NUTORZA-776472 format. One record per residue (C-alpha): residue in three letters; z, y, x. Coordinates in pm, whole numbers, plus 50000, padded with zeros to 5 digits. Layout:
REM NUTORZA-776472
ALAZYX...
REM end
This chain:
REM NUTORZA-776472
UNK499134982847712UNK502554994047828UNK503375000548195UNK505264968048260UNK502474947248102UNK499894966248309UNK501854959548629UNK502204922448542UNK498444919548480UNK497634937848804UNK500034915248994UNK498374883748855UNK494884896348938UNK495754906849291UNK497714875349374UNK494584855449283UNK492294879349469UNK494414879249785UNK494744841349772UNK490954837049775UNK490384866550010UNK486624866849980UNK485964894249723UNK488904916049821UNK488044914650190UNK484354922450127UNK485304951649904UNK487904968550122UNK487444960150490UNK485944988450694UNK486914990551061UNK485455025451106UNK487495038750813UNK490615021050943UNK490185037251285UNK489715071751130UNK492895067850926UNK494915057751232UNK493555087351430UNK494335111651149UNK497915101751064UNK499285110951409UNK502055085351447UNK504885092251694UNK507535068851833UNK510605065451617UNK508825071351286UNK509735051350977UNK506465043950795UNK505805030150446UNK502485015050338UNK502495018449960UNK500464991149789UNK500114972150117UNK498504941249966UNK497374919050251UNK498674943950508UNK495334959450596UNK497044991250724UNK500474977750813UNK499384952251071UNK497294975851288UNK499815004251253UNK502714981751357UNK500694966051637UNK499674999451786UNK503065015751740UNK505864992151850UNK508295021551867UNK508025026951492UNK509365008151192UNK506634998750944UNK507254985950590UNK504654973050347UNK505584977349979UNK503794959449696UNK504204939749372UNK502364909249509UNK505284887949626UNK503244856949717UNK500934877549934UNK503884895050096UNK505304861150196UNK501994852950368UNK502214886950541UNK505764879450660UNK504604846650812UNK501674863950983UNK503944891751118UNK506324865551261UNK503424846351419UNK502134878751575UNK505694887751687UNK505584921351510UNK509324926951490UNK508844963051374UNK507034951751056UNK508544940650725UNK507324935850370UNK509204944250050UNK508374934849692UNK509234957649401UNK508784961349026UNK505864985949050UNK507975014548917UNK511055022949125UNK510905021349506UNK513825000949645UNK514715026149918UNK517235053849965UNK516065089849927UNK514665105350244UNK513925072350418UNK510365076550548UNK508635100550789UNK505195089450675UNK503875071950365UNK500325058750366UNK498315043250087UNK494745030850094UNK492725018749795UNK495785011649583UNK497045043049410UNK494365041049139UNK495965008449022UNK499335024748951UNK499705028448573UNK502055058348596UNK500815080648880UNK503415107348803UNK506295082648841UNK504815069049163UNK504315103549315UNK507885112049213UNK509115081349399UNK507005090749703UNK508615125149699UNK512075110149668UNK511805085549960UNK509855108750191UNK511955128350440UNK511755166350425UNK508705176050629UNK507305140750604UNK503645133550540UNK501945114750255UNK498455101950337UNK496205090150052UNK492815073850090UNK491855064149740UNK489635072249446UNK492195081749182UNK491775084148807UNK492485117648648UNK493405129148298UNK489775125048186UNK489745088548300UNK491365074947985UNK489295043048006UNK490465035648364UNK486875038148497UNK488005042448859UNK490185011348839UNK487364990948683UNK484835004448933UNK487004995049231UNK487244959649095UNK483474954949091UNK482114975149383UNK481224955649691
REM end
């Protein structure tokens, strides 16, 4: 399967998963882990933060809520879910939070835009990790931080075991 077809399939699967919420929420919600991430990433006022593979905004909403002096952007391929996130952000009056859809390949931001990029439980879904890491490097400011919390496939994972495992574990 080529990269664009892989991204399209992933988008379809996640739009359906996010719409139902049940399996995805059971699989990924962990308040203790969320708290540890927020403690570790050391956010300061004025930071521009990107949540790569934001999905339902599991990281973006608490980060934006706790850090009103920062700008937080959630980036994902799941446009329907991002629209739901936008409505939720407006209802919660999180004016420092926005959501952007993209093609799954090229980030729609200028070079050196972000102080911090976070990603949780999404990077293993990216069909071209090298391209994605290249884009992270491009949009991250010099001295910026990239935080990853994810089981990632490696060169030996030709059958995409990690991706399949993350789809079934509960």
